[in-house]
DRENFI-946664 format. One record per atom (N, C-alpha, C): residue in one letter; x, y, z. Coordinates in steps of 0.02 Angstrom, whole numbers, padded with zeros to 5 digits, always signed. Atoms other than C-alpha are relative to their C-alpha. Layout:
BEGIN
AXYZ...
***
This chain:
BEGIN
X+00049-00017-00053X+00629-00777-00130X+00032-00001+00066X-00030-00011-00069X+00666-00724+00045X-00036-00051+00051X+00033+00042-00053X+00621-00818+00206X-00064+00024+00025X+00062-00032-00033X+00488-00699+00267X-00050+00030-00050X+00043-00036+00048X+00417-00615+00110X+00008-00036-00067X-00005+00034+00069X+00373-00697-00058X-00048+00039-00042X+00046-00030+00042X+00293-00633-00210X-00033-00062-00041X+00037+00052+00032X+00155-00747-00281X-00039+00029-00053X+00039-00032+00053X+00084-00709-00452X-00048-00050-00035X+00049+00043+00033X-00074-00777-00531X-00050+00049-00034X+00047-00032+00039X-00186-00710-00664X+00008+00078+00004X-00016-00072+00003X-00096-00540-00668X+00004+00034+00067X+00002-00031-00067X-00112-00513-00484X+00066-00025+00036X-00057+00019-00046X+00051-00512-00376X-00016+00010+00068X+00008+00000-00071X+00030-00553-00194X+00063+00003+00037X-00058-00002-00038X+00166-00489-00080X-00021-00026+00068X+00022+00041-00061X+00146-00619+00061X+00053+00004+00053X-00040-00004-00061X+00218-00583+00234X-00015-00068+00035X+00008+00061-00035X+00254-00744+00328X+00062-00006+00052X-00045+00006-00054X+00346-00719+00490X-00037-00010+00067X+00044+00014-00054X+00244-00807+00626X+00036+00021+00062X+00072+00002+00004X+00165-00774+00741X-00036+00065-00018X+00034-00067+00015X+00132-00587+00707X+00026+00038-00058X-00022-00041+00058X+00228-00539+00552X+00035+00066+00024X-00034-00060-00025X+00335-00423+00657X+00053+00023-00057X-00045-00027+00052X+00441-00309+00541X+00066+00007+00025X-00069-00010-00020X+00616-00345+00588X+00043+00024-00061X-00040-00025+00053X+00769-00293+00484X-00004-00050-00065X-00003+00047+00054X+00772-00453+00379X-00067+00003-00039X+00063-00001+00032X+00580-00445+00339X-00001+00064-00044X+00004-00067+00036X+00602-00257+00288X+00042-00005-00059X-00047+00006+00060X+00749-00302+00172X-00032-00043-00055X+00031+00044+00055X+00656-00444+00088X-00068+00039-00029X+00058-00038+00029X+00499-00332+00076X+00023+00049-00056X-00027-00048+00051X+00602-00202-00020X+00013-00037-00064X-00017+00036+00063X+00671-00335-00142X-00061-00022-00038X+00061+00026+00028X+00498-00410-00173X-00043+00057-00029X+00036-00054+00026X+00417-00243-00198X+00031+00028-00064X-00034-00018+00057X+00546-00193-00326X-00013-00049-00055X+00012+00049+00049X+00520-00354-00418X-00074+00007-00024X+00069-00011+00024X+00330-00328-00422X-00013+00054-00041X+00006-00056+00042X+00353-00160-00491X+00027-00007-00065X-00031+00006+00061X+00465-00216-00626X-00030-00059-00045X+00023+00057+00034X+00377-00378-00678X-00064+00022-00048X+00055-00021+00047X+00265-00347-00836X-00057-00044+00008X+00059+00041-00011X+00153-00491-00789X-00038+00011+00062X+00032-00026-00058X+00108-00408-00623X-00037+00064-00019X+00039-00058+00020X-00034-00285-00659X-00031+00035+00059X+00021-00027-00061X-00092-00257-00484X+00030-00038+00053X-00039+00031-00060X-00030-00300-00309X-00044-00002+00060X+00028+00006-00065X-00101-00365-00148X+00057-00007+00053X-00044+00012-00061X-00006-00348+00018X-00040-00038+00051X+00040+00047-00043X-00063-00491+00132X+00046-00030+00054X-00040+00033-00058X-00001-00561+00299X-00029-00069+00012X+00028+00067-00019X-00107-00724+00293X-00066+00009+00036X+00072+00002-00025X-00279-00769+00365X-00001+00023+00074X+00007-00017-00073X-00231-00725+00550X+00022+00069+00013X-00018-00069-00015X-00138-00564+00551X+00036+00027-00055X-00032-00039+00053X-00076-00430+00437X+00072+00014+00018X-00068-00007-00033X+00074-00367+00537X-00009+00041+00064X+00014-00030-00061X+00071-00322+00717X+00052+00059+00020X-00043-00054-00018X+00211-00195+00708X+00076-00013-00006X-00072+00012+00002X+00397-00178+00722X+00020-00057+00053X-00026+00049-00046X+00502-00309+00812X+00032+00036+00061X-00018-00043-00053X+00509-00222+00977X+00062-00032+00038X-00062+00022-00029X+00644-00340+01045X+00061+00017-00040X-00058-00028+00031X+00753-00290+00906X+00011+00076+00009X-00005-00070-00012X+00717-00111+00929X+00031+00015+00066X-00021-00014-00073X+00753-00119+01119X+00079-00004+00000X-00074+00011-00001X+00937-00175+01078X+00031+00061-00039X-00032-00050+00044X+00966-00020+00962X+00008+00064+00047X-00015-00067-00024X+01049+00136+01019X-00016+00055-00049X+00022-00050+00045X+01030+00304+00943X+00038-00006-00071X-00038+00007+00060X+01165+00275+00812X-00031-00056-00044X+00029+00051+00034X+01088+00108+00765X-00067+00017-00036X+00066-00019+00028X+00912+00178+00737X+00008+00054-00048X-00011-00050+00051X+00984+00326+00647X+00019-00028-00067X-00013+00034+00064X+01051+00208+00519X-00059-00038-00029X+00055+00042+00020X+00900+00096+00512X-00061+00038-00021X+00059-00026+00017X+00756+00214+00514X-00012+00029-00069X+00008-00021+00070X+00786+00295+00347X-00007-00056-00045X+00003+00062+00038X+00811+00121+00272X-00072-00024+00004X+00065+00028-00003X+00641+00065+00340X-00049+00048-00035X+00044-00049+00034X+00553+00226+00276X+00003-00004-00072X-00010+00010+00074X+00632+00201+00106X-00036-00059-00024X+00030+00063+00021X+00573+00023+00097X-00075+00011-00004X+00067-00007+00001X+00394+00069+00135X-00020+00047-00056X+00017-00052+00061X+00401+00213+00004X+00011-00043-00062X-00001+00041+00059X+00453+00080-00124X-00069-00029-00013X+00063+00029-00003X+00286-00003-00087X-00049+00051-00021X+00046-00058+00010X+00191+00166-00088X+00009+00026-00079X-00008-00025+00071X+00272+00210-00263X-00003-00056-00051X+00012+00050+00048X+00233+00048-00347X-00044+00029-00057X+00037-00026+00054X+00166+00103-00520X-00058-00043-00021X+00054+00043+00012X+00023-00014-00507X-00052+00009+00054X+00044-00001-00055X-00137-00020-00409X+00012-00053+00056X-00017+00044-00056X-00107-00091-00234X-00059+00000+00054X+00054+00011-00047X-00225-00160-00101X+00031-00041+00063X-00016+00033-00059X-00187-00208+00082X-00055-00044+00019X+00046+00043-00028X-00282-00364+00135X+00012-00012+00072X-00009-00008-00070X-00297-00337+00322X-00037-00050+00043X+00027+00047-00051X-00329-00480+00445X+00032+00011+00065X-00026-00002-00065X-00310-00481+00629X+00023+00071+00020X-00025-00064-00024X-00196-00337+00679X+00047+00034-00056X-00042-00044+00040X-00115-00199+00577X+00021+00058+00044X-00018-00052-00049X-00022-00094+00706X+00071+00026-00012X-00065-00033+00005X+00122+00022+00707X+00025-00005-00072X-00032+00011+00062X+00239-00026+00562X-00043-00041-00050X+00047+00036+00043X+00107-00146+00501X-00052+00043-00031X+00054-00044+00028X-00028-00010+00480X+00044+00046-00045X-00036-00042+00045X+00108+00100+00409X+00011-00030-00073X-00003+00037+00064X+00135-00030+00272X-00069-00003-00035X+00060-00005+00035X-00050-00039+00241X-00015+00072-00032X+00002-00069+00025X-00048+00154+00223X+00033+00009-00064X-00035-00007+00067X+00066+00130+00076X-00037-00027-00060X+00042+00028+00048X-00067+00042-00021X-00055+00049-00022X+00052-00049+00030X-00199+00131-00132X-00069-00018+00032X+00066+00015-00034X-00345+00038-00041X+00015-00055+00054X-00006+00046-00054X-00364-00058+00120X-00068-00034+00012X+00057+00045-00012X-00489-00205+00139X+00013-00038+00071X-00011+00026-00068X-00510-00269+00321X-00052-00052+00014X+00050+00041-00032X-00595-00408+00414X-00034+00039+00050X+00036-00037-00052X-00732-00354+00531X+00023-00011+00070X-00025+00009-00066X-00631-00411+00679X+00073+00034+00003X-00066-00030-00002X-00472-00311+00643X+00013+00053+00054X-00016-00057-00042X-00383-00189+00757X+00062+00032-00038X-00055-00036+00027X-00276-00054+00676X+00019+00059+00042X-00024-00057-00038X-00176+00091+00744X+00071+00016-00004X-00070-00020-00004X-00015+00179+00780X+00015+00003+00076X-00009+00001-00067X+00026+00128+00959X+00073+00019+00025X-00067-00010-00018X+00210+00181+00959X+00009+00046+00067X-00003-00042-00061X+00177+00317+01093X+00000-00039+00065X-00001+00044-00059X+00155+00175+01217X+00065-00032+00015X-00072+00018-00013X+00337+00129+01193X+00047+00056+00008X-00038-00060-00012X+00391+00309+01217X+00031+00029-00068X-00022-00020+00061X+00417+00338+01031X-00057+00024-00048X+00055-00013+00042X+00318+00395+00879X+00003-00039-00063X-00004+00039+00064X+00280+00314+00712X+00059+00028-00040X-00063-00022+00035X+00437+00320+00608X+00011-00027-00071X-00003+00023+00068X+00393+00246+00442X-00059+00023-00039X+00053-00029+00034X+00265+00364+00379X-00066+00009+00032X+00067-00002-00032X+00123+00347+00505X-00023+00074+00015X+00026-00068-00011X+00121+00533+00551X-00016+00041-00061X+00008-00037+00065X+00128+00589+00370X-00058-00031-00043X+00045+00030+00049X+00025+00466+00267X-00069-00006+00034X+00066+00007-00032X-00112+00443+00400X-00035+00068+00006X+00033-00069-00003X-00137+00636+00418X-00020+00017-00071X+00031-00011+00073X-00155+00646+00229X-00061-00037-00011X+00057+00043+00014X-00279+00503+00234X-00062+00024+00038X+00055-00015-00040X-00391+00556+00380X-00002+00064+00030X-00006-00065-00029X-00336+00728+00429X+00040+00005+00058X-00047-00003-00056X-00224+00798+00560X-00036-00012+00071X+00034+00012-00069X-00352+00798+00706X-00010-00071+00025X+00010+00075-00011X-00401+00616+00692X+00065-00035+00011X-00068+00036-00007X-00216+00568+00669X+00031+00016+00067X-00022-00016-00066X-00170+00664+00823X-00028-00038+00058X+00035+00042-00044X-00299+00575+00924X+00031-00072+00003X-00026+00069+00004X-00233+00405+00865X+00073-00004+00020X-00066+00004-00016X-00051+00445+00882X+00010+00013+00077X-00005-00018-00068X-00068+00531+01048X-00016-00051+00048X+00018+00049-00044X-00162+00395+01130X+00024-00068-00007X-00020+00066+00013X-00099+00247+01045X-00053-00057-00005X+00055+00048-00007X-00267+00164+01050X-00007-00040-00060X+00012+00041+00052X-00319+00019+00945X-00071+00018-00028X+00061-00019+00036X-00456+00053+00816X-00035-00060-00029X+00041+00063+00029X-00592-00079+00778X-00025+00018-00072X+00020-00008+00067X-00658-00108+00608X-00057+00050-00017X+00060-00045+00014X-00822-00008+00620X+00023+00073-00003X-00025-00067+00000X-00732+00149+00671X+00051+00019-00052X-00046-00009+00051X-00591+00120+00554X-00027+00017-00071X+00034-00018+00065X-00710+00121+00409X-00030+00066+00004X+00033-00064-00002X-00805+00268+00470X+00046+00060-00008X-00045-00061+00005X-00652+00386+00484X+00049-00012-00057X-00037+00003+00059X-00568+00318+00328X+00067-00035+00005X-00062+00030-00010X-00427+00212+00400X+00001-00066-00045X+00005+00055+00048X-00492+00064+00295X-00058+00024-00050X+00049-00017+00053X-00600+00069+00138X-00060-00050-00007X+00052+00055+00002X-00696-00093+00149X+00004-00045+00057X-00003+00050-00055X-00746-00212+00287X-00040-00059-00025X+00028+00060+00018X-00789-00391+00251X+00009-00053+00051X-00013+00054-00046X-00801-00556+00345X+00071-00018+00000X-00067+00015-00011X-00632-00612+00413X+00025-00051-00061X-00020+00052+00051X-00623-00766+00289X-00004+00029-00069X+00010-00022+00067X-00670-00657+00144X+00050+00056-00022X-00040-00058+00007X-00533-00527+00157X+00042-00008-00067X-00046+00011+00056X-00407-00605+00030X-00045+00001-00070X+00037+00004+00066X-00546-00644-00098X-00027+00071-00021X+00023-00070+00010X-00613-00464-00081X+00058+00036-00033X-00053-00033+00029X-00441-00404-00119X+00019-00018-00073X-00009+00028+00071X-00419-00517-00276X-00056+00027-00044X+00058-00031+00043X-00593-00448-00335X+00022+00070-00020X-00024-00070+00015X-00526-00272-00323X+00056+00007-00043X-00061-00006+00038X-00356-00299-00392X-00013-00030-00070X+00019+00028+00068X-00432-00404-00534X-00029+00041-00054X+00022-00044+00047X-00511-00256-00611X+00051+00028-00047X-00052-00039+00036X-00347-00193-00673X+00050-00047-00038X-00045+00051+00036X-00269-00352-00749X-00005+00012-00076X+00003-00014+00072X-00324-00298-00924X-00004+00070-00015X+00009-00072+00010X-00323-00111-00899X+00059+00028-00036X-00062-00037+00028X-00207+00023-00974X+00049+00010+00051X-00047-00002-00058X-00060+00000-00861X+00037+00064+00002X-00039-00065-00005X+00033+00158-00912X-00045+00055+00023X+00048-00061-00025X-00125+00270-00882X-00010-00012+00073X+00009+00009-00071X-00149+00184-00716X+00059+00030+00041X-00059-00030-00034X+00032+00226-00667X+00002+00069-00003X+00001-00075+00001X+00012+00404-00725X-00055+00025+00046X+00054-00027-00043X-00153+00425-00628X+00023-00004+00071X-00031+00004-00078X-00067+00361-00466X+00048+00056+00009X-00055-00051-00008X+00081+00475-00498X-00025+00072+00004X+00027-00068-00001X-00029+00626-00528X-00036+00011+00067X+00043-00007-00063X-00144+00593-00372X+00049+00009+00059X-00046+00000-00051X+00002+00554-00256X+00048+00057-00001X-00047-00054+00004X+00124+00678-00318X-00034+00069+00008X+00034-00064-00004X-00009+00818-00325X-00010+00020+00076X+00014-00010-00075X-00036+00797-00130X+00060+00030+00028X-00060-00026-00030X+00147+00848-00101X+00007+00075-00018X-00010-00065+00013X+00130+01021-00171X-00067+00042-00006X+00057-00038+00010X+00009+01163-00206X-00042-00020-00058X+00047+00021+00055X-00135+01156-00332X+00036+00012-00063X-00026-00015+00070X-00042+01241-00473X+00061-00048-00016X-00055+00047+00016X+00110+01118-00452X-00032-00065-00020X+00035+00061+00015X-00015+00976-00452X-00031-00001-00072X+00027-00011+00067X-00099+01042-00611X+00055-00009-00050X-00054+00005+00049X+00068+01052-00701X+00021-00068-00006X-00014+00073-00003X+00108+00873-00648X-00052-00037-00042X+00054+00031+00035X-00060+00819-00712X+00005+00005-00075X-00005-00014+00069X-00037+00900-00876X+00055-00036-00037X-00058+00031+00025X+00138+00828-00905X-00016-00075-00006X+00022+00067-00003X+00071+00654-00863X-00050-00016-00058X+00052+00006+00045X-00084+00675-00971X+00025+00002-00070X-00026-00007+00069X+00012+00733-01128X+00047-00056-00016X-00048+00056+00011X+00140+00594-01103X-00035-00064-00029X+00035+00054+00017X+00008+00461-01123X-00023-00004-00074X+00017-00004+00070X-00027+00520-01302X+00052-00037-00047X-00053+00034+00038X+00134+00428-01353X-00005-00074+00009X+00006+00074-00016X+00072+00255-01294X-00045-00029-00048X+00041+00041+00046X-00002+00114-01391X-00071-00007+00035X+00063+00006-00034X-00138+00099-01255X-00049+00059-00016X+00041-00060+00018X-00198+00276-01295X-00035-00008-00070X+00025+00009+00070X-00216+00236-01478X-00050-00058+00002X+00052+00055+00000X-00305+00073-01446X-00067+00018+00034X+00060-00026-00044X-00425+00152-01314X-00043+00043-00047X+00038-00048+00034X-00476+00294-01426X-00029-00032-00067X+00030+00032+00066X-00494+00188-01589X-00056-00052+00017X+00052+00042-00025X-00599+00060-01491X-00060+00037+00020X+00064-00042-00017X-00709+00194-01422X-00038+00027-00061X+00029-00028+00061X-00742+00270-01592X-00033-00057-00035X+00031+00061+00040X-00777+00093-01670X-00057-00033+00039X+00042+00048-00037X-00864+00006-01529X-00036+00031+00063X+00030-00029-00064X-00911+00128-01390X+00045-00009+00059X-00049-00001-00061X-00833+00145-01213X+00002-00068+00031X-00011+00064-00042X-00764+00000-01113X+00007-00064-00034X-00010+00063+00039X-00719-00124-01247X+00070-00006-00027X-00068+00004+00026X-00538-00086-01281X+00039-00061+00033X-00055+00044-00026X-00399-00213-01264X+00069+00037+00001X-00068-00038-00011X-00236-00142-01193X+00060-00049+00002X-00063+00044-00001X-00062-00208-01215X+00043+00022+00053X-00042-00027-00055X+00010-00103-01072X+00058+00032-00028X-00058-00041+00028X+00132-00012-01194X-00024+00066-00024
***
């Protein structure tokens, strides 16, 4: 386990816990530890779904600006692809993922939340991409994943202005998917993630790959991807169990092995 990022597993749910007080700023060490923990969560068979959580006070307020300020062009040219690849590891986890957002999720912090399949936030949160206020732009997926999530026009407004978005607007425009009381954020994430602890893991992974991969190309390419993933599932034990259970007992009663 790292100093700033840990994987906590209980009842089939893996929580990737950021813990770098006071604001969980994403410095190089945290980023490296996040990558290691995300890879572990993806590989562990006892982890069926994943929560990304910064604790009860703050999700992640962004990059470590003091660290950034010391970097020249050569330094950042080496580091930026590394950071982007790390967040992509989170985005490509073959399991359902949810960001449990408390306090602030800004800049790199919100880019991390964008890598999750779902975002649950407290009603006092502030989210956004304020990099423009530092004379830069989002560099870890913010211009790309946010535009795919809420559209280019709304993304340009947020990136151009760097403004903080409060919970009600974030929910309305789709930056977050659910808003709850601040003290209920993690429990709400556990409730969502818990739906998948007994589900057909390979089918979930295929569904995620089809949806996310299809967004990167045209419709025909997406349909070909879907067909390949769909047919591949007919070689799994879960497909056999699911269909046999449906025929014998009706829908929703199958027990899956994840194989």
